[in-house]
C-alpha positions as CSV (number, residue, x, y, z in Angstrom):
1,M,110.4,87.1,118.4
2,D,112.2,90.3,119.0
3,I,113.5,90.8,115.5
4,T,111.8,92.2,112.4
5,F,111.8,90.4,109.0
6,G,114.1,93.1,107.6
7,K,116.6,92.7,110.4
8,M,116.6,88.9,110.0
9,L,117.1,89.3,106.2
10,Y,120.1,91.6,106.8
11,K,121.6,89.3,109.4
12,K,121.3,86.2,107.2
13,R,122.6,88.0,104.2
14,K,125.7,89.2,106.1
15,E,126.2,85.6,107.4
16,K,126.4,84.5,103.8
17,E,128.8,87.3,103.1
18,L,126.5,88.7,100.4
19,S,126.1,92.4,99.7
20,A,122.7,93.8,99.2
21,L,123.6,94.1,95.5
22,D,124.7,90.5,95.4
23,L,121.4,89.3,96.9
24,A,119.5,91.6,94.6
25,R,121.2,90.2,91.5
26,L,120.6,86.6,92.6
27,L,116.9,87.3,93.0
28,G,116.5,89.5,89.9
29,K,115.7,92.5,92.1
30,S,117.2,95.9,92.7
31,K,119.6,96.8,95.5
32,S,117.2,99.5,96.7
33,Y,114.4,96.8,96.9
34,I,116.5,94.7,99.3
35,S,117.6,97.8,101.3
36,Q,114.0,99.0,101.7
37,I,113.0,95.6,103.1
38,E,115.9,95.5,105.4
39,C,115.3,99.0,106.7
40,G,111.6,98.3,107.2
41,Y,110.4,100.7,104.5
42,R,108.8,97.8,102.6
43,T,107.0,94.7,103.9
44,A,108.3,91.2,103.1
45,P,108.1,90.2,99.4
46,S,105.6,87.8,97.7
47,E,105.7,84.1,98.6
48,N,107.7,83.3,95.4
49,V,110.4,85.9,96.1
50,L,110.4,84.9,99.8
51,K,111.0,81.3,98.9
52,D,113.8,82.3,96.6
53,M,115.4,84.4,99.3
54,A,115.2,81.5,101.8
55,D,116.7,79.2,99.3
56,T,119.5,81.6,98.4
57,L,120.3,82.2,102.0
58,E,120.2,78.4,102.6
59,L,117.7,78.7,105.5
60,K,116.5,75.4,106.9
61,G,114.3,74.1,109.7
62,N,113.3,76.5,112.5
63,E,115.4,79.3,110.9
64,R,113.4,79.0,107.7
65,D,110.1,78.8,109.7
66,D,111.1,82.0,111.6
67,F,111.9,83.7,108.3
68,F,108.4,82.9,106.9
69,D,106.7,83.8,110.2
70,L,108.4,87.2,110.3
71,A,107.6,87.8,106.7
72,A,103.9,87.1,107.4
73,L,104.0,89.4,110.5
74,S,105.5,92.2,108.4
75,R,102.5,91.8,106.0
76,G,99.9,91.3,108.7
77,T,99.1,87.8,107.5
78,I,99.7,84.2,108.5
79,A,102.6,82.2,107.1
80,T,101.5,80.4,104.0
81,D,102.6,76.9,105.3
82,L,100.4,77.4,108.4
83,A,97.4,78.7,106.4
84,D,97.6,75.8,104.1
85,Y,97.8,73.3,107.0
86,I,94.9,75.0,108.9
87,N,92.8,75.1,105.8
88,S,93.4,71.5,104.9
89,T,93.0,70.2,108.5
90,P,89.4,70.6,109.9
91,N,90.5,69.7,113.5
92,A,93.2,72.4,113.4
93,R,90.6,75.0,112.5
94,E,88.2,73.8,115.2
95,T,91.0,73.7,117.8
96,I,92.2,77.2,117.0
97,R,88.6,78.6,117.1
98,L,88.0,76.8,120.4
99,A,91.2,78.3,121.8
100,K,90.2,81.7,120.6
101,R,86.7,81.5,122.1
102,N,88.3,80.4,125.4
103,K,91.0,83.1,125.3
104,I,93.8,80.6,125.5
105,R,97.1,82.4,126.1
106,G,100.8,81.9,126.9
107,N,101.3,79.1,129.3
108,Q,98.2,77.2,128.2
109,W,99.6,77.1,124.6
110,S,102.9,76.0,126.0
111,N,101.3,73.1,127.8
112,F,99.4,72.2,124.7
113,E,102.7,72.3,122.7
114,K,104.3,70.0,125.2
115,T,101.5,67.5,124.9
116,I,101.9,67.4,121.1
117,I,105.7,67.0,121.4
118,K,105.3,64.0,123.7
119,K,103.3,62.1,121.0
């Protein structure tokens, strides 16, 4: 992805025709809090605030996934939904470790993804 969490937040807020102050009020936050996130001075918020933001901006499907992925990247973590899935699915953990050990990259992951989509 070539966009930061802050830029995506700004873009989606503008699409909803909300000012930074409007969004801040809806979330119970300050305008400066929203502005600092959008400008990259602050990392993405906690999961609870993040979910409220996504709901307020009416993000769905891939757009919502991207929002959570970018938030995790801004914090240097993994998106919570992925972490929960990986932690609750032993085969997922094993497969990711195997891929890491074998230095699976780019096209190999794309081929794996295509295999999963076919099923």
